C-alpha positions as CSV (number, residue, x, y, z in Angstrom):
1,R,-100.8,-29.5,64.8
2,P,-101.0,-26.6,62.0
3,D,-98.6,-28.2,60.0
4,L,-100.2,-31.1,59.4
5,L,-103.6,-29.8,58.7
6,R,-102.2,-27.5,56.0
7,A,-100.6,-30.2,54.5
8,Q,-103.9,-31.8,54.1
9,L,-105.6,-28.7,52.9
10,R,-103.5,-28.0,50.5
11,A,-103.6,-31.9,49.2
12,L,-107.2,-31.6,49.0
13,L,-106.7,-28.1,46.8
14,R,-104.6,-29.9,44.5
15,V,-107.3,-32.4,43.3
16,P,-108.4,-31.3,40.0
17,A,-111.6,-29.6,40.4
18,E,-113.8,-31.8,38.2
19,Y,-113.5,-34.2,41.0
20,R,-115.7,-31.8,43.1
21,V,-113.6,-32.5,46.0
22,R,-115.5,-31.2,49.8
23,V,-113.5,-30.4,52.5
24,T,-115.1,-30.9,56.1
25,F,-113.7,-30.3,59.0
26,P,-114.5,-32.7,61.8
27,M,-114.4,-32.7,65.4
28,V,-114.7,-28.6,65.5
29,A,-115.9,-27.6,69.3
30,M,-115.5,-23.8,69.2
31,L,-116.2,-20.8,66.9
32,D,-112.4,-19.9,66.8
33,E,-111.2,-23.3,66.2
34,W,-113.9,-23.2,62.9
35,R,-113.0,-19.8,61.5
36,D,-109.3,-21.0,62.2
37,A,-109.9,-23.9,59.6
38,L,-111.7,-21.8,57.3
39,A,-108.5,-19.1,57.5
40,H,-106.3,-22.2,56.9
41,L,-108.6,-23.5,53.6
42,E,-108.3,-19.8,52.2
43,E,-105.0,-19.0,53.0
44,E,-103.5,-22.0,51.4
45,R,-106.0,-21.6,47.9
46,V,-104.7,-18.5,47.4
47,R,-100.9,-19.8,47.5
48,L,-102.0,-22.4,44.9
49,D,-104.1,-20.3,43.0
50,A,-106.3,-23.7,43.6
51,P,-110.3,-23.0,42.7
52,R,-112.4,-22.8,45.7
53,R,-113.7,-25.9,47.3
54,L,-117.2,-26.2,49.2
55,A,-116.6,-26.1,52.8
56,G,-118.7,-27.8,55.5
57,M,-118.1,-28.9,59.1
58,T,-119.2,-32.4,60.8
59,V,-121.2,-31.9,64.2
60,E,-119.6,-34.5,66.6
61,V,-120.2,-32.2,69.9
62,A,-122.7,-30.6,71.8
63,S,-121.2,-27.2,71.6
64,A,-121.3,-27.1,68.1
65,A,-124.8,-28.7,67.8
66,I,-125.6,-25.8,70.7
67,L,-124.1,-23.0,68.5
68,A,-125.0,-24.5,65.2
69,E,-126.5,-20.9,64.2
70,A,-123.3,-19.3,64.2
71,F,-121.3,-22.3,63.2
72,L,-123.5,-22.4,60.0
73,L,-122.9,-19.0,58.8
74,E,-120.0,-19.5,56.6
75,A,-120.7,-23.3,56.1
76,S,-121.1,-24.9,52.8
77,F,-122.9,-27.9,54.3
78,V,-122.9,-29.6,57.6
79,T,-123.0,-33.5,58.5
80,L,-123.9,-35.0,62.1
81,G,-122.3,-37.7,63.3
82,T,-124.4,-39.3,65.6
83,N,-121.8,-41.9,66.9
84,D,-119.5,-39.5,68.4
85,L,-122.1,-36.6,69.1
86,T,-124.0,-39.4,71.4
87,Q,-120.7,-40.3,73.0
88,F,-120.1,-37.1,73.8
89,T,-123.3,-35.6,74.3
90,L,-124.0,-38.6,77.0
91,A,-120.7,-39.1,78.2
92,M,-120.7,-42.6,77.2
93,D,-117.4,-44.3,75.5
94,R,-119.1,-46.4,72.9
95,G,-115.7,-48.6,72.8
96,H,-116.2,-49.6,76.3
97,P,-117.6,-53.1,77.1
98,R,-119.7,-51.9,79.7
99,L,-120.8,-48.1,78.7
100,S,-121.4,-48.7,75.1
101,P,-125.0,-50.4,75.8
102,R,-125.6,-47.0,77.3
103,A,-124.5,-44.8,74.4
104,D,-127.8,-44.7,72.3
105,A,-128.2,-42.2,70.1
106,L,-132.3,-42.3,70.1
107,D,-131.9,-40.5,73.5
108,P,-133.9,-37.6,73.4
109,A,-130.9,-35.2,73.9
110,V,-129.3,-36.5,70.8
111,L,-132.4,-36.2,69.4
112,F,-132.8,-32.4,70.6
113,L,-129.1,-31.6,68.9
114,V,-129.8,-33.4,65.5
115,G,-132.9,-31.1,65.2
116,R,-131.3,-27.8,66.4
117,T,-128.7,-28.5,63.9
118,A,-131.1,-29.3,61.0
119,A,-132.9,-26.1,62.1
120,A,-130.1,-23.9,61.7
121,A,-128.7,-25.5,58.6
122,R,-132.2,-25.0,57.3
123,K,-132.4,-21.8,57.9
124,R,-129.2,-20.9,56.3
125,G,-130.3,-22.8,53.2
126,I,-127.8,-25.6,53.6
127,P,-128.4,-29.3,53.3
128,A,-128.3,-31.1,56.4
129,A,-126.5,-34.8,56.6
130,V,-126.4,-37.7,59.2
131,C,-123.6,-40.1,59.0
132,G,-123.5,-43.0,61.7
133,A,-125.3,-46.0,63.0
134,L,-128.4,-43.7,63.2
135,A,-128.5,-42.9,59.4
136,G,-129.1,-46.4,58.5
137,D,-131.0,-47.5,61.3
138,L,-134.6,-48.5,59.3
139,A,-136.1,-47.4,62.3
140,A,-134.7,-44.1,63.0
141,V,-135.1,-42.7,59.3
142,P,-138.3,-41.4,59.8
143,L,-137.6,-39.8,62.8
144,L,-134.4,-38.1,61.2
145,L,-136.5,-36.8,58.0
146,G,-138.6,-35.3,61.0
147,L,-136.2,-33.7,62.8
148,G,-135.1,-31.9,59.2
149,V,-132.6,-34.2,58.0
150,G,-132.3,-33.9,54.3
151,E,-129.5,-36.3,53.4
152,L,-128.6,-39.7,55.0
153,S,-124.9,-41.2,54.7
154,V,-125.0,-45.1,54.9
155,G,-122.6,-47.9,53.2
156,A,-123.3,-48.8,49.8
157,A,-125.3,-51.9,50.8
158,Q,-127.8,-49.8,53.1
159,V,-128.6,-47.6,50.0
160,P,-131.5,-49.9,48.5
161,S,-133.5,-50.4,51.8
162,V,-132.7,-47.0,53.1
163,K,-134.4,-45.8,49.8
164,A,-137.5,-47.9,49.9
165,R,-137.5,-46.7,53.5
166,V,-137.6,-43.1,52.7
167,R,-140.2,-43.7,49.6
168,E,-142.8,-45.3,51.9
169,L,-142.9,-42.1,54.3
170,S,-145.1,-39.3,54.8
171,L,-143.0,-36.1,55.7
172,D,-146.1,-34.4,57.7
173,A,-145.9,-38.2,59.5
174,C,-142.4,-38.0,60.3
175,R,-142.6,-34.6,61.7
176,A,-145.3,-35.7,63.5
177,L,-143.2,-38.7,65.3
178,A,-139.7,-36.5,65.6
179,V,-142.3,-33.7,68.0
180,R,-143.4,-37.0,70.1
181,A,-139.9,-38.2,70.2
182,L,-138.5,-34.8,71.5
183,E,-141.1,-35.3,74.3
184,A,-139.7,-38.4,75.6
185,T,-137.4,-38.9,78.3
186,T,-135.6,-41.5,78.0
187,A,-134.1,-43.9,74.7
188,A,-136.8,-46.6,75.4
189,E,-139.8,-44.3,75.5
190,V,-138.2,-43.4,72.2
191,R,-137.9,-47.0,70.9
192,T,-141.3,-47.8,72.0
193,L,-143.0,-44.5,70.4
194,L,-141.1,-46.2,67.3
195,A,-142.5,-49.6,67.3
196,R,-145.8,-47.9,68.0
197,A,-145.6,-46.1,64.8
198,G,-144.5,-49.4,62.9
199,G,-140.7,-47.8,63.0
200,A,-139.4,-51.1,65.0
201,P,-136.7,-53.5,62.6
């Protein structure tokens, strides 16, 4: 629906510049989609003579994580939507009563994609954030930091506990934990590792 997309982009571009609006494109799976989205944003910006907006993407499918370095060449930021990334990586519908328990964001395959995306962002010098349930999981916080994630997006009620958790951690220890987690073969092994490291809730 290019018409709907352009209408939404125009609405974002009309917000006064002092509000520091950033534009993120979700569910991007292919490079041509990403490039088209950026082109649409720039075309509408020129038409409106609007100020430039920072544009980024939400990594929610494996293809975007695998090709993160290419995707992030023109991104100002990247967010990892771990709920959907988990669902699509593991082919487990998180809304299905029988399948949702198996959609575990601590599966090593998901963690590998998180780490790959964070590494690509670090190489490009842009921030990488995680949103979704994993960002607010106090047991997972050291693992995310160890994988190279620099920002955690959580609900307001979770901010104090997540900040307190971050303050008590050693980044070197987090990195060592991440290396061990990526060597695991199941989410259960990762959870055992976190528990032994004192990260279990």
